[in-house]
Legacy VTK file of the C-alpha trace (Angstrom):
# vtk DataFile Version 3.0
C-alpha trace
ASCII
DATASET POLYDATA
POINTS 118 float
0.000 0.000 0.000
1.251 3.431 -0.937
0.608 6.755 0.782
0.416 9.986 -1.192
0.825 13.599 -0.101
-0.058 16.653 -2.183
1.757 19.964 -2.167
2.099 23.107 -4.259
-1.256 24.765 -3.741
-1.680 28.415 -2.932
-3.060 31.739 -4.075
-2.686 32.722 -7.697
-4.201 35.424 -9.884
-6.402 34.598 -12.870
-4.253 33.689 -15.842
-1.444 32.491 -13.622
0.067 29.070 -13.165
0.660 26.536 -10.427
2.311 23.153 -10.369
0.963 20.635 -7.902
2.950 17.650 -6.728
1.852 14.379 -5.222
4.629 12.383 -3.621
4.182 8.703 -2.869
5.765 6.714 -0.078
6.919 3.984 -2.412
7.092 2.858 -5.992
4.199 4.004 -8.163
5.262 2.108 -11.259
2.261 -0.236 -11.086
-0.239 2.483 -10.163
-2.511 4.636 -12.220
-2.460 8.187 -10.858
-4.760 11.142 -11.027
-6.276 14.301 -9.667
-9.731 15.312 -8.501
-10.891 18.607 -7.087
-13.689 19.628 -4.777
-15.413 22.895 -3.919
-17.587 23.155 -0.786
-21.133 22.129 -1.589
-20.189 20.368 -4.797
-19.381 16.817 -5.769
-15.803 15.764 -6.200
-14.824 16.449 -9.800
-12.410 14.528 -11.970
-9.550 16.597 -13.368
-6.933 14.354 -14.932
-5.464 10.881 -14.832
-2.448 9.044 -16.126
-2.158 5.328 -16.621
0.407 3.100 -14.964
3.916 3.638 -16.265
3.866 0.803 -18.755
0.931 2.441 -20.563
1.237 6.156 -19.674
-1.996 7.290 -21.325
-3.562 10.511 -20.071
-7.162 11.667 -19.733
-8.415 15.177 -19.000
-11.724 16.704 -18.080
-13.183 19.172 -20.559
-12.270 21.993 -18.199
-8.660 20.865 -17.859
-8.039 20.006 -21.496
-5.567 22.380 -23.104
-4.688 24.117 -19.832
-3.554 21.385 -17.448
-0.911 18.724 -17.906
-0.555 15.611 -15.795
2.775 13.837 -15.721
4.582 11.257 -13.661
8.172 10.771 -12.622
8.558 7.214 -11.460
12.172 7.784 -10.431
10.847 10.244 -7.833
7.583 8.411 -7.100
5.706 11.603 -7.876
2.812 12.706 -10.048
2.410 16.337 -11.089
-0.369 18.586 -12.268
0.808 21.641 -14.171
-2.008 24.186 -14.270
-1.829 27.128 -16.656
-4.260 29.897 -17.565
-6.033 29.491 -14.258
-9.593 30.731 -13.871
-11.737 31.650 -10.880
-13.645 28.403 -11.275
-10.448 26.408 -10.780
-10.555 27.323 -7.095
-10.861 24.081 -5.150
-9.114 21.586 -2.956
-7.116 19.322 -5.231
-6.688 15.677 -4.297
-4.419 13.135 -5.895
-4.919 9.405 -5.917
-2.999 6.272 -6.647
-4.828 3.245 -8.022
-2.990 -0.078 -7.896
-3.257 -2.318 -10.907
-4.367 -5.194 -8.697
-7.210 -3.407 -6.969
-10.143 -1.070 -7.380
-9.702 1.141 -4.311
-7.925 4.457 -4.687
-5.446 5.745 -2.148
-6.068 9.443 -1.564
-3.952 12.299 -0.342
-5.085 14.957 2.122
-5.594 17.630 -0.519
-4.007 20.971 -1.285
-5.926 24.239 -1.589
-5.812 26.242 -4.793
-7.303 29.734 -4.708
-7.592 31.698 -7.928
-8.467 35.271 -7.087
-7.684 38.813 -8.105
LINES 1 119
118 0 1 2 3 4 5 6 7 8 9 10 11 12 13 14 15 16 17 18 19 20 21 22 23 24 25 26 27 28 29 30 31 32 33 34 35 36 37 38 39 40 41 42 43 44 45 46 47 48 49 50 51 52 53 54 55 56 57 58 59 60 61 62 63 64 65 66 67 68 69 70 71 72 73 74 75 76 77 78 79 80 81 82 83 84 85 86 87 88 89 90 91 92 93 94 95 96 97 98 99 100 101 102 103 104 105 106 107 108 109 110 111 112 113 114 115 116 117
């Protein structure tokens, strides 16, 4: 079982950029990885995912497509979310997850707050 911890959130102005990191406690080679976000009063929303290293396919939500980039560095056991051209509606707590290839239960981080405000 792997534990994941997010970092990199903060306050940014509209149009700005942030890069979130999610560091795992062990090897993530056999894990699919991804990001969700949640705003108070709303359902958790999918943002992006990347397949286990052997496949490495990526999927983005319509909102993230063209602005966000998910990547993984298996030598550092870390998944990233590069967020560009940020909008007010991107404000949320961002959670990362790790999904083992042998299971169906995601391992979640504690979340990191992203505030997009002028």
